[in-house]
C-alpha positions in Angstrom: 95.0 75.6 55.8 98.8 75.5 55.0 101.3 76.4 57.6 105.0 76.4 58.3 107.3 76.7 61.2 109.5 79.8 61.8 111.7 78.4 64.6 109.2 77.1 67.1 106.3 79.3 65.9 103.7 77.9 63.6 102.5 80.4 61.0 99.3 79.8 59.0 99.0 81.4 55.5 97.3 81.3 52.1 99.0 81.5 48.7 96.6 82.1 45.8 96.8 83.3 42.2 99.7 83.8 39.9 101.9 86.7 38.8 104.0 89.2 40.7 103.7 88.4 44.4 102.2 90.6 47.1 102.2 89.7 50.7 99.4 91.0 53.0 100.0 91.6 56.7 96.9 92.1 58.8 96.3 94.4 61.8 96.1 93.9 65.5 93.3 91.5 66.7 92.5 90.7 63.1 93.5 87.8 60.8 94.1 87.1 57.2 90.4 86.2 56.8 89.0 89.2 58.5 91.5 91.8 57.1 92.0 90.4 53.6 89.7 87.5 52.5 86.3 88.7 53.7 86.7 92.3 52.4 87.6 90.7 49.0 91.2 92.0 48.9 92.5 88.6 48.0 90.0 88.0 45.1 90.4 91.5 43.8 94.2 91.3 43.7 94.1 87.8 42.1 91.7 89.2 39.5 94.3 92.0 38.9 96.9 89.4 38.0 98.8 89.1 41.3 100.0 86.1 43.4 98.6 86.9 46.8 100.2 85.6 50.0 98.7 86.4 53.4 99.6 85.2 56.8 98.1 85.1 60.3 100.5 87.0 62.5 101.8 85.1 65.5 99.2 85.3 68.3 96.4 85.7 65.7 94.0 83.6 63.6 95.3 80.1 63.1 98.9 80.8 63.9 100.6 79.9 67.2 99.4 81.7 70.3 102.3 83.0 72.5 102.0 84.6 75.9 105.4 86.2 76.4 105.3 89.8 75.3 109.0 89.6 74.3 108.1 87.2 71.5 106.0 89.9 69.9 108.8 92.5 69.5 108.0 94.2 66.2 111.1 93.0 64.5 110.3 89.4 65.6 106.9 89.7 64.1 108.2 91.2 60.9 110.7 88.4 60.6 107.8 85.9 60.2 107.0 87.6 56.9 110.6 87.1 55.5 110.5 83.5 56.8 107.3 82.9 54.9 108.7 84.4 51.7 111.7 82.1 52.1 109.4 79.1 52.7 107.6 79.9 49.4 110.7 80.7 47.4 109.7 84.4 46.9 112.8 86.5 46.5 111.1 89.9 46.4 107.5 91.1 46.8 105.2 94.1 47.2 104.0 94.1 50.8 100.8 95.7 52.1 100.2 96.0 55.8 97.3 97.4 57.8 97.7 99.1 61.2 100.1 96.8 63.2 100.8 95.0 59.9 102.0 98.4 58.5 104.3 98.8 61.5 105.8 95.4 60.6 105.9 96.3 56.9 107.7 99.6 57.6 110.4 97.6 59.5 110.8 95.3 56.4 111.1 98.3 54.1 114.0 99.6 56.3 115.7 96.4 57.2 115.0 94.1 54.3 114.8 96.5 51.4 116.4 94.0 49.0 113.3 91.7 49.5 110.7 94.5 49.2 109.6 95.9 45.8 107.2 98.5 47.3 105.1 98.9 50.4 101.5 100.0 51.2 101.1 101.3 54.7 97.4 101.0 55.4 95.8 102.3 58.6 99.0 104.0 59.8 100.0 107.6 59.6 102.2 109.7 61.9 101.3 107.2 64.6 104.1 105.1 63.1 106.5 107.6 64.7 104.7 109.6 67.3 102.5 106.9 69.0 98.9 106.4 68.3 97.4 103.0 68.1 96.1 101.0 71.0 97.8 101.4 74.4 97.8 99.8 77.8 94.1 100.6 78.2 93.4 98.3 75.3 95.6 95.5 76.8 93.7 95.8 80.1 90.3 95.8 78.2 91.4 92.5 76.6 92.1 91.0 80.0 88.9 91.8 81.9 86.1 89.2 82.0 83.5 91.1 80.0 83.1 94.0 77.6 80.7 95.4 80.2 83.7 95.9 82.4 85.5 98.2 79.9 84.9 102.0 80.1 87.7 103.3 77.9 86.2 104.0 74.4 89.2 102.7 72.4 89.5 99.7 74.7 85.8 98.9 74.1 86.3 99.1 70.4 89.2 96.7 70.3 87.7 94.4 73.0 84.5 94.2 70.9 86.5 93.4 67.8 88.5 90.7 69.6 85.3 89.1 70.8 83.8 89.3 67.4 86.8 87.6 65.8 87.0 85.0 68.7 90.6 85.9 69.3 92.8 84.6 72.1 92.6 87.8 74.2 95.6 86.8 76.4 97.8 86.4 73.4 96.6 89.7 72.0 97.4 91.5 75.3 100.9 90.1 75.2 101.2 91.1 71.5 100.1 94.6 72.3 102.6 95.0 75.1 105.5 93.5 73.1 105.0 95.3 69.8 104.9 98.9 70.9 108.3 100.1 69.7 107.9 103.1 67.4 110.0 103.9 64.3 112.1 107.0 64.7 111.8 109.9 62.3 115.2 109.1 61.0 114.4 105.5 60.3 111.2 106.5 58.4 113.1 109.1 56.4 115.6 106.4 55.4 113.0 104.3 53.5 114.1 103.9 49.9 111.4 101.8 48.4 108.2 103.1 46.8 105.6 103.8 49.6 101.9 104.4 49.5 100.3 105.6 52.8 96.5 104.9 52.9 94.5 106.1 55.9 90.8 106.8 56.4 89.9 110.5 56.7 88.1 109.8 60.0 90.8 107.5 61.4 91.7 108.8 64.9 94.0 105.8 65.7 96.4 106.0 62.7 97.4 109.6 62.9 97.9 111.9 60.0 98.8 110.3 56.7 100.1 113.5 55.2 102.4 114.1 58.2 104.0 110.7 57.7 104.1 111.4 53.9 106.2 114.5 54.5 108.8 112.4 56.3 109.1 109.4 53.9 110.8 110.6 50.7 108.8 110.2 47.6 105.9 108.6 49.3 102.3 108.9 48.0 99.3 109.6 50.3 95.8 108.1 49.7 93.0 109.6 51.8 90.1 107.1 52.2 87.1 109.4 52.5 84.7 109.2 55.5 86.2 106.0 56.9 87.5 105.4 60.4 90.2 102.8 61.4 87.9 99.8 61.3 85.8 100.7 58.2 88.6 101.8 55.9 89.8 98.2 55.3 87.3 97.2 52.6 86.7 100.6 51.0 86.6 100.8 47.2 88.7 103.9 47.1 91.4 102.1 49.1 91.3 99.1 46.7 91.3 101.2 43.6 94.2 103.3 44.9 96.3 100.3 45.8 95.7 98.5 42.5 96.7 101.7 40.6 99.8 102.1 42.7 100.8 98.4 42.1 100.2 98.7 38.4 102.7 101.6 38.2 105.3 99.4 39.9 105.5 97.0 36.9 
């Protein structure tokens, strides 16, 4: 598995296919494999004629595990994406995030618009601005000895997922505590790149996609029918909608 160093942080990644580049940024407690390879996103996008780059976020997958929450400030995490693009000589790319990865992607759309062709914000709606997503209960759920010790329902969901993906739970707890900064309404309204917001219709973690769509000028909203936060990732409606959106960016 290829990797590079962004400062002292080793970041693992994949780089497949040829054509216009798209960078995939996975969600909290996930990895490039779980979020993008296993649900066939990478193969579908390569088939659609794209160069596909995906990284393991710091603290996740095969990338470095860090235990200081300050190292997971959302801008620090987002800067790993730009560093990877620099490493691969990619001047500009479409970027698709999911959940935490969408929070990172939104920062890039605001702060590095010259490097971003368009963005897909998967698994995040108004929660980008008004909260939502896992909170301290999830961090605590990651730190207890066993899933049996977790009573909070959202905490149980994320703890079970972290166990399933064999994640470093201490690194994830630090990541969760460090990456909580929300985007302001004014920051979101200042995005000037094409934006697609894709959220499952039963996703109670992301918040309303349409509410976020009303704030980001010119954004498009894709509702993923009958899918919650975890099950929307590999949905066919999601994939078809994204590939259609990307085709119109040519």
